[in-house]
LUMLUMDREN-2810 file (N, C-alpha, C; in Angstrom, 1 decimal):
<atoms>
<atom><aa>I</aa><ch>A</ch><at>N</at><xx>0.5</xx><yy>-1.3</yy><zz>-0.1</zz></atom>
<atom><aa>I</aa><ch>A</ch><at>CA</at><xx>0.3</xx><yy>0.3</yy><zz>0.0</zz></atom>
<atom><aa>I</aa><ch>A</ch><at>C</at><xx>0.8</xx><yy>0.9</yy><zz>0.1</zz></atom>
<atom><aa>D</aa><ch>A</ch><at>N</at><xx>0.5</xx><yy>1.9</yy><zz>-0.9</zz></atom>
<atom><aa>D</aa><ch>A</ch><at>CA</at><xx>1.0</xx><yy>3.6</yy><zz>-1.1</zz></atom>
<atom><aa>D</aa><ch>A</ch><at>C</at><xx>0.9</xx><yy>4.3</yy><zz>0.5</zz></atom>
<atom><aa>S</aa><ch>A</ch><at>N</at><xx>2.0</xx><yy>5.0</yy><zz>0.6</zz></atom>
<atom><aa>S</aa><ch>A</ch><at>CA</at><xx>1.5</xx><yy>5.7</yy><zz>1.9</zz></atom>
<atom><aa>S</aa><ch>A</ch><at>C</at><xx>2.5</xx><yy>6.9</yy><zz>2.1</zz></atom>
<atom><aa>K</aa><ch>A</ch><at>N</at><xx>2.3</xx><yy>7.8</yy><zz>3.0</zz></atom>
<atom><aa>K</aa><ch>A</ch><at>CA</at><xx>3.1</xx><yy>9.3</yy><zz>3.3</zz></atom>
<atom><aa>K</aa><ch>A</ch><at>C</at><xx>2.5</xx><yy>9.7</yy><zz>4.5</zz></atom>
<atom><aa>I</aa><ch>A</ch><at>N</at><xx>3.1</xx><yy>10.1</yy><zz>5.3</zz></atom>
<atom><aa>I</aa><ch>A</ch><at>CA</at><xx>2.8</xx><yy>10.8</yy><zz>6.4</zz></atom>
<atom><aa>I</aa><ch>A</ch><at>C</at><xx>3.1</xx><yy>12.1</yy><zz>6.1</zz></atom>
<atom><aa>Y</aa><ch>A</ch><at>N</at><xx>2.3</xx><yy>13.5</yy><zz>6.3</zz></atom>
<atom><aa>Y</aa><ch>A</ch><at>CA</at><xx>2.6</xx><yy>14.4</yy><zz>6.3</zz></atom>
<atom><aa>Y</aa><ch>A</ch><at>C</at><xx>2.3</xx><yy>15.2</yy><zz>7.5</zz></atom>
<atom><aa>E</aa><ch>A</ch><at>N</at><xx>3.1</xx><yy>15.5</yy><zz>7.8</zz></atom>
<atom><aa>E</aa><ch>A</ch><at>CA</at><xx>3.2</xx><yy>16.3</yy><zz>9.3</zz></atom>
<atom><aa>E</aa><ch>A</ch><at>C</at><xx>3.6</xx><yy>18.0</yy><zz>9.5</zz></atom>
<atom><aa>L</aa><ch>A</ch><at>N</at><xx>2.2</xx><yy>18.6</yy><zz>10.0</zz></atom>
<atom><aa>L</aa><ch>A</ch><at>CA</at><xx>2.2</xx><yy>19.8</yy><zz>9.6</zz></atom>
<atom><aa>L</aa><ch>A</ch><at>C</at><xx>2.8</xx><yy>20.9</yy><zz>10.6</zz></atom>
<atom><aa>E</aa><ch>A</ch><at>N</at><xx>3.2</xx><yy>19.8</yy><zz>11.7</zz></atom>
<atom><aa>E</aa><ch>A</ch><at>CA</at><xx>3.7</xx><yy>20.5</yy><zz>13.0</zz></atom>
<atom><aa>E</aa><ch>A</ch><at>C</at><xx>4.3</xx><yy>18.7</yy><zz>13.4</zz></atom>
<atom><aa>P</aa><ch>A</ch><at>N</at><xx>5.3</xx><yy>19.6</yy><zz>14.5</zz></atom>
<atom><aa>P</aa><ch>A</ch><at>CA</at><xx>6.1</xx><yy>18.2</yy><zz>15.0</zz></atom>
<atom><aa>P</aa><ch>A</ch><at>C</at><xx>5.2</xx><yy>17.0</yy><zz>15.8</zz></atom>
<atom><aa>G</aa><ch>A</ch><at>N</at><xx>5.0</xx><yy>16.2</yy><zz>15.9</zz></atom>
<atom><aa>G</aa><ch>A</ch><at>CA</at><xx>4.2</xx><yy>15.3</yy><zz>16.8</zz></atom>
<atom><aa>G</aa><ch>A</ch><at>C</at><xx>3.0</xx><yy>15.1</yy><zz>16.0</zz></atom>
<atom><aa>R</aa><ch>A</ch><at>N</at><xx>2.5</xx><yy>15.8</yy><zz>15.4</zz></atom>
<atom><aa>R</aa><ch>A</ch><at>CA</at><xx>1.1</xx><yy>16.2</yy><zz>14.9</zz></atom>
<atom><aa>R</aa><ch>A</ch><at>C</at><xx>0.8</xx><yy>15.7</yy><zz>13.5</zz></atom>
<atom><aa>G</aa><ch>A</ch><at>N</at><xx>1.0</xx><yy>14.1</yy><zz>12.7</zz></atom>
<atom><aa>G</aa><ch>A</ch><at>CA</at><xx>1.3</xx><yy>14.1</yy><zz>11.3</zz></atom>
<atom><aa>G</aa><ch>A</ch><at>C</at><xx>0.0</xx><yy>13.6</yy><zz>10.8</zz></atom>
<atom><aa>N</aa><ch>A</ch><at>N</at><xx>-0.5</xx><yy>13.0</yy><zz>9.5</zz></atom>
<atom><aa>N</aa><ch>A</ch><at>CA</at><xx>-1.6</xx><yy>12.9</yy><zz>8.9</zz></atom>
<atom><aa>N</aa><ch>A</ch><at>C</at><xx>-1.0</xx><yy>11.8</yy><zz>7.8</zz></atom>
<atom><aa>L</aa><ch>A</ch><at>N</at><xx>-1.1</xx><yy>10.3</yy><zz>7.9</zz></atom>
<atom><aa>L</aa><ch>A</ch><at>CA</at><xx>-1.3</xx><yy>9.4</yy><zz>7.0</zz></atom>
<atom><aa>L</aa><ch>A</ch><at>C</at><xx>-2.5</xx><yy>9.5</yy><zz>5.9</zz></atom>
<atom><aa>V</aa><ch>A</ch><at>N</at><xx>-1.9</xx><yy>9.4</yy><zz>4.9</zz></atom>
<atom><aa>V</aa><ch>A</ch><at>CA</at><xx>-2.8</xx><yy>9.2</yy><zz>3.3</zz></atom>
<atom><aa>V</aa><ch>A</ch><at>C</at><xx>-2.1</xx><yy>7.9</yy><zz>3.0</zz></atom>
<atom><aa>A</aa><ch>A</ch><at>N</at><xx>-2.8</xx><yy>7.2</yy><zz>2.7</zz></atom>
<atom><aa>A</aa><ch>A</ch><at>CA</at><xx>-2.4</xx><yy>5.3</yy><zz>2.3</zz></atom>
<atom><aa>A</aa><ch>A</ch><at>C</at><xx>-3.8</xx><yy>5.7</yy><zz>1.0</zz></atom>
<atom><aa>R</aa><ch>A</ch><at>N</at><xx>-3.4</xx><yy>4.8</yy><zz>-0.4</zz></atom>
<atom><aa>R</aa><ch>A</ch><at>CA</at><xx>-3.6</xx><yy>4.8</yy><zz>-1.7</zz></atom>
<atom><aa>R</aa><ch>A</ch><at>C</at><xx>-3.0</xx><yy>3.0</yy><zz>-1.9</zz></atom>
<atom><aa>I</aa><ch>A</ch><at>N</at><xx>-4.9</xx><yy>2.7</yy><zz>-2.4</zz></atom>
<atom><aa>I</aa><ch>A</ch><at>CA</at><xx>-4.8</xx><yy>1.0</yy><zz>-2.8</zz></atom>
<atom><aa>I</aa><ch>A</ch><at>C</at><xx>-4.9</xx><yy>1.6</yy><zz>-4.0</zz></atom>
<atom><aa>R</aa><ch>A</ch><at>N</at><xx>-4.4</xx><yy>1.3</yy><zz>-5.2</zz></atom>
<atom><aa>R</aa><ch>A</ch><at>CA</at><xx>-4.5</xx><yy>1.6</yy><zz>-6.3</zz></atom>
<atom><aa>R</aa><ch>A</ch><at>C</at><xx>-5.5</xx><yy>0.3</yy><zz>-7.0</zz></atom>
<atom><aa>G</aa><ch>A</ch><at>N</at><xx>-7.2</xx><yy>0.9</yy><zz>-7.7</zz></atom>
<atom><aa>G</aa><ch>A</ch><at>CA</at><xx>-7.5</xx><yy>-0.4</yy><zz>-8.3</zz></atom>
<atom><aa>G</aa><ch>A</ch><at>C</at><xx>-7.6</xx><yy>-0.6</yy><zz>-10.0</zz></atom>
<atom><aa>N</aa><ch>A</ch><at>N</at><xx>-8.3</xx><yy>-1.1</yy><zz>-10.4</zz></atom>
<atom><aa>N</aa><ch>A</ch><at>CA</at><xx>-7.9</xx><yy>-1.4</yy><zz>-11.9</zz></atom>
<atom><aa>N</aa><ch>A</ch><at>C</at><xx>-8.6</xx><yy>-0.8</yy><zz>-12.6</zz></atom>
<atom><aa>G</aa><ch>A</ch><at>N</at><xx>-10.1</xx><yy>0.1</yy><zz>-12.6</zz></atom>
<atom><aa>G</aa><ch>A</ch><at>CA</at><xx>-10.5</xx><yy>1.3</yy><zz>-12.9</zz></atom>
<atom><aa>G</aa><ch>A</ch><at>C</at><xx>-12.1</xx><yy>0.4</yy><zz>-13.5</zz></atom>
<atom><aa>S</aa><ch>A</ch><at>N</at><xx>-12.0</xx><yy>-1.3</yy><zz>-12.9</zz></atom>
<atom><aa>S</aa><ch>A</ch><at>CA</at><xx>-13.3</xx><yy>-1.4</yy><zz>-13.2</zz></atom>
<atom><aa>S</aa><ch>A</ch><at>C</at><xx>-14.5</xx><yy>-1.2</yy><zz>-11.9</zz></atom>
<atom><aa>K</aa><ch>A</ch><at>N</at><xx>-14.1</xx><yy>-0.5</yy><zz>-10.7</zz></atom>
<atom><aa>K</aa><ch>A</ch><at>CA</at><xx>-15.1</xx><yy>-0.1</yy><zz>-9.8</zz></atom>
<atom><aa>K</aa><ch>A</ch><at>C</at><xx>-15.1</xx><yy>1.5</yy><zz>-9.9</zz></atom>
<atom><aa>R</aa><ch>A</ch><at>N</at><xx>-16.0</xx><yy>2.0</yy><zz>-8.9</zz></atom>
<atom><aa>R</aa><ch>A</ch><at>CA</at><xx>-15.7</xx><yy>3.5</yy><zz>-8.8</zz></atom>
<atom><aa>R</aa><ch>A</ch><at>C</at><xx>-15.4</xx><yy>3.7</yy><zz>-7.4</zz></atom>
<atom><aa>P</aa><ch>A</ch><at>N</at><xx>-14.1</xx><yy>4.7</yy><zz>-7.2</zz></atom>
<atom><aa>P</aa><ch>A</ch><at>CA</at><xx>-13.4</xx><yy>4.8</yy><zz>-6.6</zz></atom>
<atom><aa>P</aa><ch>A</ch><at>C</at><xx>-14.1</xx><yy>4.9</yy><zz>-4.9</zz></atom>
<atom><aa>I</aa><ch>A</ch><at>N</at><xx>-13.4</xx><yy>5.0</yy><zz>-4.0</zz></atom>
<atom><aa>I</aa><ch>A</ch><at>CA</at><xx>-14.0</xx><yy>5.4</yy><zz>-2.6</zz></atom>
<atom><aa>I</aa><ch>A</ch><at>C</at><xx>-13.0</xx><yy>6.0</yy><zz>-2.2</zz></atom>
<atom><aa>L</aa><ch>A</ch><at>N</at><xx>-13.6</xx><yy>7.0</yy><zz>-0.9</zz></atom>
<atom><aa>L</aa><ch>A</ch><at>CA</at><xx>-11.9</xx><yy>7.5</yy><zz>0.2</zz></atom>
<atom><aa>L</aa><ch>A</ch><at>C</at><xx>-12.9</xx><yy>7.6</yy><zz>1.6</zz></atom>
<atom><aa>L</aa><ch>A</ch><at>N</at><xx>-11.9</xx><yy>7.4</yy><zz>2.2</zz></atom>
<atom><aa>L</aa><ch>A</ch><at>CA</at><xx>-12.3</xx><yy>7.3</yy><zz>3.5</zz></atom>
<atom><aa>L</aa><ch>A</ch><at>C</at><xx>-11.2</xx><yy>7.8</yy><zz>3.9</zz></atom>
<atom><aa>M</aa><ch>A</ch><at>N</at><xx>-11.9</xx><yy>9.0</yy><zz>5.2</zz></atom>
<atom><aa>M</aa><ch>A</ch><at>CA</at><xx>-11.2</xx><yy>10.1</yy><zz>5.5</zz></atom>
<atom><aa>M</aa><ch>A</ch><at>C</at><xx>-11.7</xx><yy>9.7</yy><zz>7.7</zz></atom>
<atom><aa>G</aa><ch>A</ch><at>N</at><xx>-10.4</xx><yy>10.2</yy><zz>8.0</zz></atom>
<atom><aa>G</aa><ch>A</ch><at>CA</at><xx>-10.7</xx><yy>10.1</yy><zz>9.4</zz></atom>
<atom><aa>G</aa><ch>A</ch><at>C</at><xx>-10.0</xx><yy>11.8</yy><zz>10.3</zz></atom>
<atom><aa>H</aa><ch>A</ch><at>N</at><xx>-10.4</xx><yy>12.0</yy><zz>11.4</zz></atom>
<atom><aa>H</aa><ch>A</ch><at>CA</at><xx>-9.7</xx><yy>13.0</yy><zz>11.9</zz></atom>
<atom><aa>H</aa><ch>A</ch><at>C</at><xx>-8.9</xx><yy>12.6</yy><zz>13.3</zz></atom>
<atom><aa>I</aa><ch>A</ch><at>N</at><xx>-8.4</xx><yy>13.4</yy><zz>14.3</zz></atom>
<atom><aa>I</aa><ch>A</ch><at>CA</at><xx>-7.5</xx><yy>13.6</yy><zz>14.8</zz></atom>
<atom><aa>I</aa><ch>A</ch><at>C</at><xx>-7.9</xx><yy>14.3</yy><zz>16.2</zz></atom>
<atom><aa>D</aa><ch>A</ch><at>N</at><xx>-9.1</xx><yy>15.3</yy><zz>15.6</zz></atom>
<atom><aa>D</aa><ch>A</ch><at>CA</at><xx>-9.0</xx><yy>16.2</yy><zz>16.6</zz></atom>
<atom><aa>D</aa><ch>A</ch><at>C</at><xx>-9.3</xx><yy>15.8</yy><zz>18.0</zz></atom>
<atom><aa>V</aa><ch>A</ch><at>N</at><xx>-9.5</xx><yy>16.2</yy><zz>19.2</zz></atom>
<atom><aa>V</aa><ch>A</ch><at>CA</at><xx>-9.9</xx><yy>15.5</yy><zz>20.5</zz></atom>
<atom><aa>V</aa><ch>A</ch><at>C</at><xx>-10.1</xx><yy>16.6</yy><zz>21.2</zz></atom>
<atom><aa>V</aa><ch>A</ch><at>N</at><xx>-11.3</xx><yy>16.5</yy><zz>21.8</zz></atom>
<atom><aa>V</aa><ch>A</ch><at>CA</at><xx>-11.0</xx><yy>17.5</yy><zz>23.0</zz></atom>
<atom><aa>V</aa><ch>A</ch><at>C</at><xx>-11.3</xx><yy>16.3</yy><zz>24.9</zz></atom>
<atom><aa>G</aa><ch>A</ch><at>N</at><xx>-11.4</xx><yy>17.2</yy><zz>25.5</zz></atom>
<atom><aa>G</aa><ch>A</ch><at>CA</at><xx>-11.4</xx><yy>16.6</yy><zz>27.0</zz></atom>
<atom><aa>G</aa><ch>A</ch><at>C</at><xx>-12.6</xx><yy>15.8</yy><zz>27.1</zz></atom>
<atom><aa>V</aa><ch>A</ch><at>N</at><xx>-12.2</xx><yy>14.7</yy><zz>28.5</zz></atom>
<atom><aa>V</aa><ch>A</ch><at>CA</at><xx>-13.3</xx><yy>14.2</yy><zz>28.9</zz></atom>
<atom><aa>V</aa><ch>A</ch><at>C</at><xx>-13.5</xx><yy>14.3</yy><zz>30.2</zz></atom>
<atom><aa>E</aa><ch>A</ch><at>N</at><xx>-14.6</xx><yy>14.1</yy><zz>30.6</zz></atom>
<atom><aa>E</aa><ch>A</ch><at>CA</at><xx>-15.1</xx><yy>14.5</yy><zz>31.3</zz></atom>
<atom><aa>E</aa><ch>A</ch><at>C</at><xx>-16.2</xx><yy>13.5</yy><zz>31.9</zz></atom>
<atom><aa>R</aa><ch>A</ch><at>N</at><xx>-15.5</xx><yy>12.4</yy><zz>32.6</zz></atom>
<atom><aa>R</aa><ch>A</ch><at>CA</at><xx>-15.6</xx><yy>11.3</yy><zz>33.3</zz></atom>
<atom><aa>R</aa><ch>A</ch><at>C</at><xx>-17.3</xx><yy>11.0</yy><zz>34.1</zz></atom>
<atom><aa>D</aa><ch>A</ch><at>N</at><xx>-17.7</xx><yy>11.9</yy><zz>34.8</zz></atom>
<atom><aa>D</aa><ch>A</ch><at>CA</at><xx>-18.7</xx><yy>12.0</yy><zz>35.9</zz></atom>
<atom><aa>D</aa><ch>A</ch><at>C</at><xx>-20.1</xx><yy>12.3</yy><zz>34.7</zz></atom>
<atom><aa>Q</aa><ch>A</ch><at>N</at><xx>-19.8</xx><yy>12.7</yy><zz>33.4</zz></atom>
<atom><aa>Q</aa><ch>A</ch><at>CA</at><xx>-20.8</xx><yy>12.8</yy><zz>32.0</zz></atom>
<atom><aa>Q</aa><ch>A</ch><at>C</at><xx>-21.0</xx><yy>11.3</yy><zz>31.8</zz></atom>
<atom><aa>W</aa><ch>A</ch><at>N</at><xx>-20.0</xx><yy>10.3</yy><zz>31.9</zz></atom>
<atom><aa>W</aa><ch>A</ch><at>CA</at><xx>-20.3</xx><yy>9.0</yy><zz>31.5</zz></atom>
<atom><aa>W</aa><ch>A</ch><at>C</at><xx>-20.9</xx><yy>8.0</yy><zz>32.2</zz></atom>
<atom><aa>S</aa><ch>A</ch><at>N</at><xx>-21.7</xx><yy>7.4</yy><zz>31.5</zz></atom>
<atom><aa>S</aa><ch>A</ch><at>CA</at><xx>-22.5</xx><yy>6.3</yy><zz>32.5</zz></atom>
<atom><aa>S</aa><ch>A</ch><at>C</at><xx>-21.5</xx><yy>4.5</yy><zz>32.5</zz></atom>
<atom><aa>V</aa><ch>A</ch><at>N</at><xx>-20.1</xx><yy>5.2</yy><zz>31.4</zz></atom>
<atom><aa>V</aa><ch>A</ch><at>CA</at><xx>-19.6</xx><yy>3.7</yy><zz>31.3</zz></atom>
<atom><aa>V</aa><ch>A</ch><at>C</at><xx>-17.8</xx><yy>4.8</yy><zz>31.0</zz></atom>
<atom><aa>D</aa><ch>A</ch><at>N</at><xx>-16.9</xx><yy>3.4</yy><zz>31.8</zz></atom>
<atom><aa>D</aa><ch>A</ch><at>CA</at><xx>-15.8</xx><yy>3.9</yy><zz>31.6</zz></atom>
<atom><aa>D</aa><ch>A</ch><at>C</at><xx>-15.4</xx><yy>4.8</yy><zz>29.8</zz></atom>
<atom><aa>P</aa><ch>A</ch><at>N</at><xx>-15.2</xx><yy>5.6</yy><zz>29.6</zz></atom>
<atom><aa>P</aa><ch>A</ch><at>CA</at><xx>-15.2</xx><yy>6.3</yy><zz>28.2</zz></atom>
<atom><aa>P</aa><ch>A</ch><at>C</at><xx>-13.6</xx><yy>5.6</yy><zz>27.5</zz></atom>
<atom><aa>F</aa><ch>A</ch><at>N</at><xx>-12.9</xx><yy>5.2</yy><zz>28.0</zz></atom>
<atom><aa>F</aa><ch>A</ch><at>CA</at><xx>-11.5</xx><yy>4.7</yy><zz>27.6</zz></atom>
<atom><aa>F</aa><ch>A</ch><at>C</at><xx>-12.2</xx><yy>3.2</yy><zz>27.4</zz></atom>
<atom><aa>A</aa><ch>A</ch><at>N</at><xx>-12.9</xx><yy>2.2</yy><zz>27.5</zz></atom>
<atom><aa>A</aa><ch>A</ch><at>CA</at><xx>-13.0</xx><yy>1.0</yy><zz>27.5</zz></atom>
<atom><aa>A</aa><ch>A</ch><at>C</at><xx>-13.3</xx><yy>0.0</yy><zz>26.7</zz></atom>
<atom><aa>G</aa><ch>A</ch><at>N</at><xx>-14.3</xx><yy>0.9</yy><zz>25.9</zz></atom>
<atom><aa>G</aa><ch>A</ch><at>CA</at><xx>-14.6</xx><yy>0.5</yy><zz>24.4</zz></atom>
<atom><aa>G</aa><ch>A</ch><at>C</at><xx>-15.5</xx><yy>-1.2</yy><zz>24.7</zz></atom>
<atom><aa>L</aa><ch>A</ch><at>N</at><xx>-16.3</xx><yy>-0.8</yy><zz>25.9</zz></atom>
<atom><aa>L</aa><ch>A</ch><at>CA</at><xx>-17.6</xx><yy>-1.5</yy><zz>26.3</zz></atom>
<atom><aa>L</aa><ch>A</ch><at>C</at><xx>-18.5</xx><yy>-2.2</yy><zz>25.1</zz></atom>
<atom><aa>I</aa><ch>A</ch><at>N</at><xx>-18.8</xx><yy>-3.5</yy><zz>24.9</zz></atom>
<atom><aa>I</aa><ch>A</ch><at>CA</at><xx>-19.9</xx><yy>-3.6</yy><zz>24.1</zz></atom>
<atom><aa>I</aa><ch>A</ch><at>C</at><xx>-20.9</xx><yy>-4.6</yy><zz>24.9</zz></atom>
<atom><aa>R</aa><ch>A</ch><at>N</at><xx>-22.1</xx><yy>-3.6</yy><zz>24.3</zz></atom>
<atom><aa>R</aa><ch>A</ch><at>CA</at><xx>-23.1</xx><yy>-3.7</yy><zz>25.1</zz></atom>
<atom><aa>R</aa><ch>A</ch><at>C</at><xx>-24.3</xx><yy>-3.6</yy><zz>24.6</zz></atom>
<atom><aa>D</aa><ch>A</ch><at>N</at><xx>-25.3</xx><yy>-4.6</yy><zz>24.2</zz></atom>
<atom><aa>D</aa><ch>A</ch><at>CA</at><xx>-26.5</xx><yy>-4.6</yy><zz>23.3</zz></atom>
<atom><aa>D</aa><ch>A</ch><at>C</at><xx>-26.1</xx><yy>-4.6</yy><zz>21.9</zz></atom>
<atom><aa>G</aa><ch>A</ch><at>N</at><xx>-24.8</xx><yy>-4.7</yy><zz>21.5</zz></atom>
<atom><aa>G</aa><ch>A</ch><at>CA</at><xx>-24.5</xx><yy>-4.9</yy><zz>19.9</zz></atom>
<atom><aa>G</aa><ch>A</ch><at>C</at><xx>-23.9</xx><yy>-3.7</yy><zz>19.6</zz></atom>
<atom><aa>Y</aa><ch>A</ch><at>N</at><xx>-23.6</xx><yy>-2.5</yy><zz>20.7</zz></atom>
<atom><aa>Y</aa><ch>A</ch><at>CA</at><xx>-23.0</xx><yy>-1.4</yy><zz>20.1</zz></atom>
<atom><aa>Y</aa><ch>A</ch><at>C</at><xx>-22.3</xx><yy>-1.0</yy><zz>21.3</zz></atom>
<atom><aa>I</aa><ch>A</ch><at>N</at><xx>-20.7</xx><yy>-0.7</yy><zz>20.4</zz></atom>
<atom><aa>I</aa><ch>A</ch><at>CA</at><xx>-19.5</xx><yy>-0.4</yy><zz>21.2</zz></atom>
<atom><aa>I</aa><ch>A</ch><at>C</at><xx>-19.9</xx><yy>1.3</yy><zz>21.7</zz></atom>
<atom><aa>W</aa><ch>A</ch><at>N</at><xx>-19.5</xx><yy>1.6</yy><zz>23.3</zz></atom>
<atom><aa>W</aa><ch>A</ch><at>CA</at><xx>-19.9</xx><yy>2.7</yy><zz>24.2</zz></atom>
<atom><aa>W</aa><ch>A</ch><at>C</at><xx>-18.3</xx><yy>2.8</yy><zz>24.7</zz></atom>
<atom><aa>G</aa><ch>A</ch><at>N</at><xx>-18.4</xx><yy>4.1</yy><zz>24.2</zz></atom>
<atom><aa>G</aa><ch>A</ch><at>CA</at><xx>-16.9</xx><yy>4.7</yy><zz>24.7</zz></atom>
<atom><aa>G</aa><ch>A</ch><at>C</at><xx>-15.8</xx><yy>5.8</yy><zz>24.0</zz></atom>
<atom><aa>R</aa><ch>A</ch><at>N</at><xx>-15.2</xx><yy>6.6</yy><zz>24.5</zz></atom>
<atom><aa>R</aa><ch>A</ch><at>CA</at><xx>-14.5</xx><yy>7.3</yy><zz>23.8</zz></atom>
<atom><aa>R</aa><ch>A</ch><at>C</at><xx>-14.2</xx><yy>7.4</yy><zz>22.0</zz></atom>
<atom><aa>G</aa><ch>A</ch><at>N</at><xx>-14.9</xx><yy>8.1</yy><zz>20.9</zz></atom>
<atom><aa>G</aa><ch>A</ch><at>CA</at><xx>-14.2</xx><yy>7.9</yy><zz>19.9</zz></atom>
<atom><aa>G</aa><ch>A</ch><at>C</at><xx>-15.2</xx><yy>7.0</yy><zz>18.9</zz></atom>
<atom><aa>S</aa><ch>A</ch><at>N</at><xx>-16.3</xx><yy>6.3</yy><zz>19.6</zz></atom>
<atom><aa>S</aa><ch>A</ch><at>CA</at><xx>-17.0</xx><yy>5.2</yy><zz>19.2</zz></atom>
<atom><aa>S</aa><ch>A</ch><at>C</at><xx>-17.7</xx><yy>5.6</yy><zz>18.1</zz></atom>
<atom><aa>Q</aa><ch>A</ch><at>N</at><xx>-18.2</xx><yy>6.9</yy><zz>18.0</zz></atom>
<atom><aa>Q</aa><ch>A</ch><at>CA</at><xx>-19.1</xx><yy>7.2</yy><zz>17.1</zz></atom>
<atom><aa>Q</aa><ch>A</ch><at>C</at><xx>-18.6</xx><yy>8.2</yy><zz>16.5</zz></atom>
<atom><aa>D</aa><ch>A</ch><at>N</at><xx>-17.3</xx><yy>8.6</yy><zz>16.4</zz></atom>
<atom><aa>D</aa><ch>A</ch><at>CA</at><xx>-16.4</xx><yy>9.4</yy><zz>15.6</zz></atom>
<atom><aa>D</aa><ch>A</ch><at>C</at><xx>-16.0</xx><yy>9.1</yy><zz>13.9</zz></atom>
<atom><aa>D</aa><ch>A</ch><at>N</at><xx>-16.1</xx><yy>9.3</yy><zz>13.1</zz></atom>
<atom><aa>D</aa><ch>A</ch><at>CA</at><xx>-15.4</xx><yy>9.1</yy><zz>11.7</zz></atom>
<atom><aa>D</aa><ch>A</ch><at>C</at><xx>-16.8</xx><yy>8.2</yy><zz>11.3</zz></atom>
<atom><aa>K</aa><ch>A</ch><at>N</at><xx>-18.1</xx><yy>8.6</yy><zz>11.3</zz></atom>
<atom><aa>K</aa><ch>A</ch><at>CA</at><xx>-19.6</xx><yy>7.8</yy><zz>11.0</zz></atom>
<atom><aa>K</aa><ch>A</ch><at>C</at><xx>-19.8</xx><yy>8.1</yy><zz>10.1</zz></atom>
<atom><aa>G</aa><ch>A</ch><at>N</at><xx>-20.2</xx><yy>7.5</yy><zz>8.7</zz></atom>
<atom><aa>G</aa><ch>A</ch><at>CA</at><xx>-20.1</xx><yy>8.2</yy><zz>7.2</zz></atom>
<atom><aa>G</aa><ch>A</ch><at>C</at><xx>-22.2</xx><yy>7.5</yy><zz>6.9</zz></atom>
</atoms>
């Protein structure tokens, strides 16, 4: 997989990877983000860093990020 890291400032890089197709299907773009905000644990009913699976859903910090 062709990939490159673009570092806009020290310690904050963005990874770009490309898997080339053969042109028989339409392309797809997947994009994620790295910005985060603080956690107030008293506002959570579960440990925000545990990745708890409950009733078929993942509960925790970032589990709903980058949905599309």
